[in-house]
C-alpha positions as CSV (number, residue, x, y, z in Angstrom):
1,X,-29.7,1.3,-15.4
2,X,-25.9,2.1,-16.5
3,X,-24.8,5.7,-15.4
4,X,-21.2,6.4,-16.2
5,X,-18.9,9.2,-15.4
6,X,-16.4,10.9,-17.0
7,X,-14.1,12.7,-14.3
8,X,-11.0,14.2,-12.9
9,X,-10.0,14.2,-9.6
10,X,-8.3,17.9,-9.6
11,X,-11.3,19.2,-11.5
12,X,-13.9,21.4,-8.8
13,X,-16.3,21.4,-11.0
14,X,-16.5,17.6,-10.8
15,X,-16.0,17.0,-7.9
16,X,-19.5,19.9,-6.9
17,X,-20.9,17.4,-9.9
18,X,-20.4,14.0,-8.6
19,X,-22.0,15.9,-4.8
20,X,-25.5,17.6,-6.8
21,X,-25.2,13.7,-9.5
22,X,-25.5,11.6,-5.2
23,X,-28.6,14.0,-4.6
24,X,-30.7,13.9,-7.8
25,X,-30.1,9.9,-7.1
26,X,-31.4,9.9,-4.4
27,X,-34.9,11.3,-5.3
28,X,-34.2,9.3,-7.9
29,X,-37.9,6.4,-8.2
30,X,-35.5,3.9,-9.4
31,X,-31.6,4.7,-7.2
32,X,-31.5,1.2,-6.5
33,X,-31.6,0.1,-9.6
34,X,-28.7,2.2,-10.8
35,X,-24.7,1.1,-11.8
36,X,-22.7,4.0,-11.3
37,X,-19.0,3.4,-13.0
38,X,-16.5,6.3,-12.8
39,X,-14.1,6.4,-16.1
40,X,-11.1,7.8,-16.3
41,X,-10.8,11.7,-17.6
42,X,-6.8,13.0,-17.4
43,X,-7.7,17.1,-17.9
44,X,-3.8,17.8,-18.4
45,X,-1.9,13.8,-18.8
46,X,1.5,16.0,-19.1
47,X,2.1,17.0,-15.8
48,X,4.7,16.2,-13.6
49,X,4.5,14.2,-9.9
50,X,3.2,17.6,-8.9
51,X,3.6,21.3,-10.8
52,X,6.7,23.3,-9.0
53,X,5.0,28.0,-9.0
54,X,2.1,30.1,-7.7
55,X,-1.2,28.0,-8.3
56,X,-3.3,31.8,-8.5
57,X,-0.7,33.2,-11.1
58,X,-0.7,30.1,-13.3
59,X,-3.8,29.8,-13.0
60,X,-4.3,34.1,-14.6
61,X,-1.9,33.3,-17.1
62,X,-4.2,29.8,-18.4
63,X,-7.5,32.1,-18.4
64,X,-6.2,35.3,-19.5
65,X,-6.7,36.4,-16.3
66,X,-5.5,39.3,-13.6
67,X,-4.2,38.0,-10.4
68,X,-7.0,39.4,-8.8
69,X,-9.0,38.0,-11.1
70,X,-8.5,35.1,-10.5
71,X,-7.5,35.3,-6.8
72,X,-11.6,35.9,-7.2
73,X,-13.1,33.1,-9.6
74,X,-11.2,30.6,-6.7
75,X,-13.4,32.3,-3.9
76,X,-16.1,31.5,-6.8
77,X,-15.7,28.8,-6.5
78,X,-15.1,27.9,-3.8
79,X,-18.8,29.2,-2.8
80,X,-20.4,27.0,-5.1
81,X,-18.8,24.1,-3.6
82,X,-19.3,25.4,0.4
83,X,-23.1,25.2,-1.2
84,X,-23.0,21.6,-1.9
85,X,-21.2,20.8,1.1
86,X,-18.1,20.7,0.4
87,X,-14.7,22.7,2.1
88,X,-12.8,24.1,-0.9
89,X,-9.4,24.7,0.2
90,X,-7.9,25.9,-2.7
91,X,-5.0,27.6,-1.7
92,X,-3.4,23.7,-0.5
93,X,-4.0,21.7,-3.5
94,X,-1.6,20.7,-4.9
95,X,-1.6,19.8,-8.4
96,X,-0.3,17.8,-10.7
97,X,-0.1,14.2,-11.9
98,X,-4.0,12.5,-11.5
99,X,-2.8,9.6,-13.6
100,X,-1.9,6.6,-11.1
101,X,-5.5,8.7,-8.7
102,X,-7.5,7.5,-11.8
103,X,-5.8,3.8,-12.0
104,X,-6.5,3.2,-8.2
105,X,-10.5,3.7,-8.7
106,X,-10.1,1.1,-11.3
107,X,-8.0,-1.4,-8.5
108,X,-11.5,-0.5,-6.0
109,X,-13.7,-0.9,-8.7
110,X,-12.9,-4.2,-8.1
111,X,-13.4,-4.9,-4.5
112,X,-17.2,-2.9,-5.5
113,X,-14.9,0.5,-3.6
114,X,-14.4,2.4,-7.0
115,X,-17.2,4.9,-5.4
116,X,-15.2,5.7,-2.3
117,X,-11.9,6.2,-4.2
118,X,-13.0,8.8,-5.4
119,X,-14.8,10.7,-3.1
120,X,-11.2,9.9,-1.3
121,X,-9.1,11.3,-4.4
122,X,-11.0,14.6,-4.2
123,X,-11.1,15.5,-0.5
124,X,-8.1,14.8,-0.4
125,X,-7.5,17.4,-3.2
126,X,-9.2,19.3,-2.7
127,X,-9.5,20.0,1.0
128,X,-7.0,18.5,2.6
129,X,-3.8,20.2,0.2
130,X,-2.5,16.5,-0.2
131,X,-0.5,15.1,-3.3
132,X,-1.7,12.9,-5.4
133,X,0.6,12.7,-7.8
134,X,2.1,10.7,-5.1
135,X,2.1,6.9,-5.3
136,X,2.8,6.2,-1.3
137,X,-0.2,8.9,-0.7
138,X,-2.4,6.7,-2.9
139,X,-1.4,3.2,-1.3
140,X,-2.4,5.6,2.1
141,X,-5.6,6.8,1.3
142,X,-6.7,3.4,-1.2
143,X,-5.7,2.0,2.8
144,X,-8.3,4.4,4.6
145,X,-11.6,2.7,2.3
146,X,-10.5,-0.9,2.6
147,X,-7.2,-1.6,0.1
148,X,-5.0,-4.0,0.7
149,X,-1.6,-1.8,0.9
150,X,0.4,-4.2,-0.9
151,X,-2.1,-4.3,-3.9
152,X,-2.5,-0.8,-4.8
153,X,2.3,-0.1,-3.9
154,X,2.2,-3.4,-6.6
155,X,-0.1,-2.1,-8.8
156,X,1.2,1.2,-8.9
157,X,4.8,-0.6,-9.7
158,X,3.4,-1.6,-12.4
159,X,1.1,-0.6,-15.1
160,X,-1.5,-2.7,-14.2
161,X,-4.8,-0.2,-14.9
162,X,-3.2,1.5,-16.7
163,X,-4.6,-0.1,-20.1
164,X,-7.6,0.8,-18.2
165,X,-7.9,4.4,-17.8
166,X,-6.0,4.8,-22.1
167,X,-9.3,3.4,-22.6
168,X,-11.4,5.4,-20.7
169,X,-9.7,8.3,-22.2
170,X,-10.7,6.8,-25.9
171,X,-13.8,6.4,-25.0
172,X,-14.0,9.4,-24.5
173,X,-12.7,11.0,-27.2
174,X,-14.9,8.1,-29.5
175,X,-17.5,10.0,-28.1
176,X,-17.2,13.4,-28.1
177,X,-16.6,13.8,-24.5
178,X,-14.1,16.8,-24.1
179,X,-14.7,18.5,-20.3
180,X,-16.0,17.0,-17.3
181,X,-17.8,15.8,-15.3
182,X,-19.8,14.3,-18.7
183,X,-23.1,12.1,-17.1
184,X,-23.6,8.9,-20.1
185,X,-26.6,7.1,-18.9
186,X,-26.2,3.2,-21.2
187,X,-24.7,4.8,-23.5
188,X,-27.3,6.8,-25.0
189,X,-28.2,9.8,-23.4
190,X,-25.7,12.2,-21.9
191,X,-25.0,15.3,-20.2
192,X,-21.6,17.8,-20.5
193,X,-21.1,19.4,-17.0
194,X,-22.7,20.3,-13.4
195,X,-25.9,20.5,-13.7
196,X,-28.0,21.2,-10.7
197,X,-29.3,18.3,-8.7
198,X,-32.8,18.9,-10.8
199,X,-31.0,18.5,-14.4
200,X,-29.6,15.6,-13.4
201,X,-32.0,13.7,-11.8
202,X,-34.5,14.3,-15.3
203,X,-31.7,12.8,-17.1
204,X,-32.2,9.7,-15.1
205,X,-36.5,9.6,-15.5
206,X,-35.2,10.0,-19.0
207,X,-33.2,7.2,-19.3
208,X,-35.4,4.9,-17.5
209,X,-38.0,5.8,-20.2
210,X,-35.6,4.8,-23.4
211,X,-35.9,1.1,-21.5
212,X,-39.1,0.8,-21.0
213,X,-41.0,-1.9,-23.0
214,X,-43.2,-0.1,-25.5
215,X,-47.2,-0.7,-25.5
216,X,-48.1,-3.2,-27.6
217,X,-52.9,-3.4,-28.3
218,X,-52.5,-6.6,-28.8
219,X,-55.7,-8.8,-29.7
220,X,-55.8,-8.2,-33.9
221,X,-54.1,-11.7,-35.8
222,X,-51.3,-12.1,-36.3
223,X,-48.4,-14.6,-37.1
224,X,-45.7,-16.0,-33.7
225,X,-42.5,-18.4,-33.5
226,X,-45.5,-21.2,-32.7
227,X,-47.7,-20.2,-36.2
228,X,-50.8,-17.8,-36.5
């Protein structure tokens, strides 16, 4: 069974959703038969490599909040993440371009390191305050998960995997995906949002059940390829 997750890097619910999906997958009876693919989604494709200004003020302006409300929202998000074992330090976060980070995830997929690269980028952003729009930072993070520095640097200096990122985003658009994380099972059913593990587990089970062959009662007269 193939599960695809459309997700961004600078997306707190995507990190929470990753943990919740991992919990659900660990409880799934057929977890060894699940193939996972991370798909690219940019919440802000026009972002610069690093966005300046006050982060909380931007959040308040974006959602029409007061500064106090924005600060409270970040504290609440941090508490939710802590409940999933994640150490969010949003005061360190340096927002900006995620396009090249997604290209690194595609590169990692060629070496069966996609999940490790995704995890490393999320932790770098939400816990360590690293600038994930910076090419040298991305090269170093890629090397930490086992990719070759020279290949990562060459990839970032050109346009390798740019089409793959855009294709993921175009596919999301065609499928009506407008928010992340979105979990899609065999391109047949999906769930949008960082649902609790119990609901994601039900999604996996429903997807598996759809794969099961239908029960057929035999014994009646019939015709087949070898005759009647």
